[in-house]
C-alpha positions in Angstrom: -24.3 37.5 -1.9 -21.0 36.1 -1.8 -18.8 33.7 -4.3 -19.4 30.6 -2.5 -22.6 30.6 -1.7 -23.5 31.7 -5.4 -21.5 28.5 -6.5 -22.9 26.6 -3.8 -26.4 27.4 -4.9 -25.8 26.6 -8.8 -27.5 23.7 -9.9 -24.4 22.7 -11.5 -22.0 22.7 -8.2 -24.8 21.0 -6.3 -24.0 17.9 -9.0 -21.4 18.3 -9.0 7.3 21.4 5.0 10.5 21.0 2.8 11.6 23.7 0.2 11.9 22.1 -3.4 14.8 23.0 -5.2 14.7 26.5 -6.2 16.5 25.2 -9.9 13.0 23.6 -10.4 10.3 26.3 -9.8 9.9 29.5 -9.4 7.8 30.9 -6.9 4.0 32.8 -8.3 1.5 34.6 -6.7 -1.3 33.4 -9.1 -1.1 29.4 -9.3 -2.1 28.1 -13.0 -4.2 25.2 -12.6 -5.3 22.5 -15.2 -8.1 19.8 -14.4 -8.0 16.2 -16.5 -11.4 15.0 -15.4 -14.5 17.5 -15.2 -17.3 15.1 -13.8 -18.8 15.8 -10.7 -15.5 15.4 -8.3 -13.4 17.5 -10.8 -16.3 20.1 -10.7 -16.4 20.4 -7.1 -12.3 21.2 -7.3 -13.3 23.7 -9.8 -15.9 25.2 -7.6 -13.4 25.7 -4.9 -10.7 27.4 -7.7 -13.4 29.6 -9.3 -13.6 31.1 -5.5 -9.7 31.9 -5.3 -8.2 34.9 -6.3 -4.9 33.4 -6.4 -6.1 30.9 -8.9 -6.2 30.8 -12.3 -7.8 27.8 -14.4 -6.4 27.7 -17.4 -7.3 24.6 -19.5 -9.6 21.7 -18.4 -9.4 17.7 -20.0 -12.7 15.4 -20.3 -13.7 13.1 -23.3 -17.6 13.6 -22.1 -18.9 16.0 -23.7 -22.0 16.0 -21.1 -19.0 16.4 -18.0 -17.4 19.4 -20.4 -20.9 21.3 -20.6 -21.8 21.4 -17.0 -17.9 22.4 -16.4 -18.8 25.9 -19.3 -21.9 26.3 -17.5 -20.0 26.7 -14.2 -17.7 29.2 -15.0 -20.3 31.1 -16.8 -22.8 31.6 -14.1 -19.4 32.2 -12.1 -19.0 35.1 -15.1 -15.2 33.7 -15.1 -13.3 33.4 -18.5 -14.0 29.9 -19.8 -10.6 27.9 -19.8 -9.7 26.1 -22.7 -10.9 22.9 -23.6 -8.8 19.3 -24.4 -10.7 16.0 -25.6 -11.1 13.8 -28.3 -9.5 10.5 -27.2 -7.8 8.7 -23.9 -4.5 11.1 -24.4 -5.9 14.2 -25.2 -4.7 15.0 -21.2 -1.0 15.2 -22.5 -1.5 18.7 -24.8 -3.0 20.1 -21.4 0.0 18.6 -19.6 2.2 19.7 -22.4 1.2 22.9 -22.1 4.2 25.4 -20.4 1.5 27.9 -18.2 0.4 25.4 -15.8 1.8 24.9 -12.7 -0.3 22.1 -11.0 -2.6 19.6 -12.4 -5.5 18.2 -10.7 -6.7 14.8 -11.5 -10.4 13.5 -11.2 -10.6 10.7 -13.5 -11.7 7.4 -13.1 -8.9 5.2 -11.0 -7.9 3.4 -14.0 -6.5 6.7 -15.3 -4.7 8.0 -12.2 -1.3 6.6 -13.2 -0.4 7.2 -16.6 -1.8 10.3 -16.1 0.6 11.5 -12.7 3.1 10.4 -14.5 3.1 12.2 -17.3 2.1 15.1 -15.3 5.2 14.8 -13.1 7.5 14.5 -15.9 6.1 17.7 -17.4 7.0 19.4 -14.6 3.5 20.0 -12.7 2.8 19.5 -9.4 0.5 16.5 -9.2 -2.9 16.7 -7.0 -4.8 13.6 -7.6 -7.6 12.5 -6.8 -7.7 8.4 -4.7 -6.6 6.1 -5.6 -2.7 6.2 -7.2 -3.0 2.5 -8.5 -4.4 -0.5 -9.6 -1.5 -2.9 -9.0 1.3 -2.9 -6.6 3.4 -2.5 -9.5 1.6 0.9 -10.5 2.7 2.2 -7.0 6.2 1.3 -7.2 6.3 3.3 -11.2 4.9 6.4 -9.7 7.5 6.0 -6.9 10.2 5.9 -9.4 9.0 8.3 -11.7 9.0 10.8 -8.2 12.3 9.7 -7.3 13.9 10.3 -11.0 11.5 14.0 -11.0 11.1 15.2 -7.3 7.9 16.5 -8.4 5.1 17.1 -5.5 2.5 14.1 -5.8 -0.3 14.7 -3.3 -3.8 12.1 -2.7 -6.4 14.8 -2.4 -7.6 12.7 1.0 -10.0 15.4 2.5 -11.3 13.3 5.4 -7.2 14.0 6.3 -8.3 17.7 7.1 -12.1 16.7 8.4 -12.6 19.1 11.6 -13.0 16.4 14.0 -10.0 14.4 12.8 -7.8 17.2 13.0 -9.3 18.5 16.5 -8.1 14.5 17.6 -4.7 15.3 15.6 -4.3 18.4 18.1 -4.9 15.7 21.1 -3.3 12.9 20.2 0.0 15.8 19.8 -0.5 17.5 23.0 -0.2 13.8 24.6 -3.7 13.8 25.8 -4.6 9.8 24.7 -1.3 9.0 26.3 1.1 6.5 23.9 -1.1 5.3 21.2 -2.0 1.6 21.0 -4.8 1.0 18.7 -6.4 2.6 15.5 -9.2 2.4 13.8 -10.8 3.6 10.1 -12.7 2.8 6.9 -15.2 3.7 4.5 -18.6 2.9 6.3 -20.8 4.2 3.6 -23.9 2.7 1.9 -22.9 3.3 -1.8 -25.8 1.6 -3.5 -27.5 4.4 -5.0 -23.8 5.3 -6.4 -23.1 2.3 -7.8 -26.3 1.9 -9.8 -28.3 4.4 -11.5 -31.1 5.1 -14.1 -29.2 6.7 -16.8 -30.9 9.7 -17.1 -29.4 11.7 -14.1 -26.5 11.7 -11.1 -29.2 11.2 -8.9 -31.5 8.8 -10.9 -32.1 5.5 -8.7 -31.8 2.4 -10.5 -30.0 -1.0 -11.1 -28.1 -0.4 -13.9 -24.1 0.4 -14.2 -21.7 1.0 -16.9 -20.9 3.2 -20.0 -24.8 3.9 -20.7 -25.5 5.3 -17.2 -24.5 8.6 -15.4 -21.9 9.4 -12.7 -19.7 6.8 -11.3 -22.0 3.9 -11.8 -20.0 3.9 -15.1 -16.9 2.7 -14.2 -16.7 2.3 -10.2 -19.5 -0.6 -10.0 -17.5 -2.8 -12.3 -14.3 -3.1 -9.3 -17.3 -4.5 -7.4 -17.6 -7.0 -9.6 -14.0 -7.9 -11.1 -12.5 -7.9 -7.2 -12.4 -8.7 -3.8 -10.2 -6.3 -1.5 -10.4 -3.0 0.1 -10.9 -0.8 -2.7 -11.0 2.4 -1.3 -8.5 2.5 1.8 -7.1 5.9 2.3 -10.2 7.7 4.4 -9.6 5.5 7.0 -6.0 5.4 6.5 -4.8 8.5 5.9 -5.9 10.7 9.3 -4.3 7.3 11.2 -1.5 7.5 9.5 -1.0 11.1 10.7 -2.3 10.0 14.1 0.7 7.5 14.6 3.6 9.4 12.0 3.7 6.8 9.2 6.4 7.5 7.2 7.7 9.7 9.8 9.1 7.8 12.4 7.0 4.6 11.8 5.9 2.3 9.2 3.1 -0.4 8.5 5.2 -3.4 8.2 2.5 -6.1 7.0 -0.6 -6.3 6.8 -3.8 -9.1 6.0 -7.6 -9.2 5.2 -10.6 -10.8 5.6 -13.8 -10.8 3.6 -17.5 -11.2 4.5 -19.6 -12.7 1.6 -20.9 -10.8 -1.1 -24.7 -10.6 -1.3 -25.5 -6.7 -0.6 -25.4 -5.4 -4.2 -27.3 -8.0 -5.4 -30.3 -7.9 -3.1 -30.6 -4.5 -3.5 -31.0 -5.1 -7.3 -33.3 -7.8 -6.6 -35.2 -5.7 -4.3 -36.1 -2.8 -6.8 -36.2 -4.6 -10.0 -36.8 -8.7 -9.4 -35.4 -10.7 -12.5 -32.8 -7.8 -13.4 -29.9 -9.3 -14.8 -27.5 -7.5 -12.8 -29.2 -9.0 -9.4 -27.6 -12.5 -10.7 -24.0 -11.1 -11.3 -21.9 -13.4 -8.6 -20.2 -10.1 -7.3 -16.6 -11.1 -6.3 -16.2 -7.7 -3.9 -17.1 -8.8 -0.1 -19.7 -7.0 1.3 -17.1 -6.3 4.3 -13.9 -6.2 4.2 -11.4 -6.0 7.3 -7.8 -5.4 6.7 -5.4 -5.7 10.0 -1.9 -4.2 9.7 1.0 -4.1 12.0 3.7 -1.1 12.9 6.7 -0.7 13.2 6.4 0.7 16.3 3.9 -1.6 18.0 0.3 -0.3 17.2 -2.4 -2.0 15.3 -4.3 -0.8 13.0 -7.9 -1.8 11.3 -9.4 -0.6 8.4 -13.3 -1.2 7.3 -14.5 -1.3 3.5 -18.3 -1.7 4.0 -20.4 -0.5 1.4 -22.9 -2.7 -0.5 -24.9 -3.0 2.7 -28.0 -0.5 4.4 -26.2 1.7 7.4 -26.1 5.4 8.0 -22.8 6.8 7.1 -19.2 6.7 9.1 -15.6 6.6 8.7 -15.4 4.2 12.0 -12.3 6.1 13.6 -11.1 4.7 17.2 -7.9 6.3 18.6 -6.7 4.4 21.7 -3.7 5.1 23.8 -2.8 3.8 27.3 -4.4 7.2 28.9 -8.1 7.0 26.9 -9.6 7.1 23.5 -12.3 8.7 20.8 -14.8 7.2 18.8 -16.5 8.9 16.3 -19.7 6.1 15.5 -21.2 7.8 18.9 -19.2 10.7 19.2 -18.0 9.5 22.4 -14.7 9.9 24.4 -12.8 8.5 27.7 -9.7 10.1 29.1 -8.6 8.6 32.4 -8.8 11.2 35.2 -10.0 13.3 33.1 -13.8 12.3 32.6 -16.4 13.4 33.8 -17.6 10.1 35.9 -15.4 7.0 35.6 -15.4 4.2 33.3 -18.4 6.6 31.4 -17.9 8.4 28.1 -18.0 12.2 27.4 -19.8 13.4 24.7 -16.6 14.2 22.5 -18.8 17.4 20.9 -17.2 20.0 24.0 -13.5 17.9 24.0 -13.0 18.5 19.9 -14.2 21.9 20.3 -11.5 22.5 23.3 -8.8 21.5 21.0 -10.2 22.7 17.6 -6.9 22.4 15.6 -5.5 26.0 14.6 -6.3 25.8 11.0 -9.7 25.3 11.4 -9.4 27.8 13.9 -7.8 30.4 11.4 -9.7 29.0 8.6 -13.5 27.7 9.2 -14.5 30.8 8.0 -12.9 30.5 4.8 -14.4 27.2 4.5 -18.1 28.0 5.5 -20.2 26.1 2.3 -17.5 24.0 0.8 -18.0 20.3 0.3 -18.0 17.4 2.9 -18.2 19.7 5.6 -15.9 22.4 4.7 -12.6 20.1 4.7 -13.1 20.2 0.5 -11.4 24.1 1.4 -8.9 22.6 3.4 -7.2 19.9 1.1 -7.5 22.3 -2.1 -6.4 24.8 -0.1 -2.8 22.7 1.2 -2.2 22.2 -2.5 -2.8 25.5 -4.1 -0.4 26.7 -1.2 2.0 24.0 -1.5 2.3 25.1 -5.4 2.2 28.5 -5.0 4.5 28.4 -2.0 7.0 25.8 -3.7 6.8 23.6 -0.7 6.3 19.9 -0.5 2.9 19.1 -0.2 1.5 18.2 3.3 0.6 14.9 1.9 3.9 13.8 0.0 4.2 11.1 -2.3 5.3 8.1 0.4 2.0 8.9 2.4 -0.1 8.9 -1.0 1.5 5.6 -2.1 1.3 4.2 1.3 -2.6 5.0 1.6 -3.4 3.6 -1.7 -1.2 0.6 -2.0 -3.3 -1.2 0.6 -5.5 -1.8 -2.5 -3.6 -4.6 -4.0 -2.3 -5.7 -1.0 -5.7 -6.4 0.5 -6.3 -8.4 -2.6 -3.2 -10.4 -2.8 -4.4 -11.3 1.1 -7.4 -12.8 0.5 -6.6 -14.1 -3.2 -3.6 -16.5 -1.1 -6.7 -17.3 2.0 -5.5 -14.5 4.5 -2.2 -14.4 3.9 -0.1 -11.8 6.0 1.3 -9.6 3.2 5.1 -7.3 3.3 4.7 -3.6 3.6 6.7 -2.0 1.3 9.2 0.9 2.1 8.2 3.6 -0.9 10.5 5.5 1.6 13.9 3.3 1.0 14.6 3.5 4.6 13.5 7.5 5.0 11.1 7.2 7.1 13.2 6.2 10.4 14.4 9.7 10.2 11.5 11.5 8.6 9.8 14.0 10.6 5.8 15.0 10.5 4.9 17.8 8.9 1.2 17.4 8.3 -0.6 21.1 9.9 1.9 21.9 12.1 0.9 25.2 12.0 -1.8 27.5 11.1 0.2 28.2 7.7 -2.7 26.6 5.7 -0.4 23.0 4.8 
């Protein structure tokens, strides 16, 4: 049994290119990482780190003993040295980041903590690999941008869908011009999260109707956002890949957006079906069941994003890439290229096309990614971060990309609060987008 299979088969794992200035960092053969937040998502990244000979996990931080316990078991089962633990309060992470023997940090805490932890990490000279999202408010995003401009320490949102195999094959096709000039794109987060947002408080997989501190996993904190906010609260899965297709921040940019919200019925209905009379079935959840956001681009494309997590439905991110010579849609695995399709005005199965245009990264590293989370894309996003730290290069998803895909949340919230009024999109690059060149996965280097 290889090391990946060993980790994957353990109960815990199951739960769970610009060169930078040489004076700032020195190249390293082994990347020393710290982890802030070792809940289910953090432990998934730890599982990737444990498997690598070029990564040393030096320290971890979490305020919950249960998460630290599971983390210890993960290291023990793998026969690896236990990292130093930091706990005891919400600012324990600062002691981890004050260490001089850490090159980069993985942040996998609840969303509300990301901004301050990332800022402290950048000011401590640590590469930042942060789970989505970057910040809660528009001001949060500008605060992060300001600190990056002060420190120039790289920040990468760990948006794994950018590395999904079909998404990258389509990127390869886009770059070879098979769709012609792109005109319209769609994506989103369309995923029934009701069993994630509610829990029985006994296990991560425990079905229930409760949320809050007494429960397990994301039900402890994520559900409250659906109570309090009406917005696309998880835009990056759809936005990240779309941004790569049309060169956002690389010769193109989002100029404005407008959002629309359906009524909110799904979460209360779910609770009432499972436990009629429960108090959580009487809550007036603010987050609409389906949030639709439309964006304009400087180069004339339109983009539609969807957030749909409260209703019964199969998982899909709803990608659509449409140009002057054809389109791809992931929902029904369909593709049509004018003059190249098997029959006029008839969909082709996308499978053969995606295999033919498999991205060079997947051709080279598919074996390495076998068994990794989310169909292997977790390996790719973690590898890209590690290689950036190791080579002392800018991350392929940089600070501007990270802030752009994340700021859709507060902008959509403001649009909805103002009666679907359009919102001007901030330019975090301060005009640099006009001359910037694409860098995401342009070769097989791992970045």
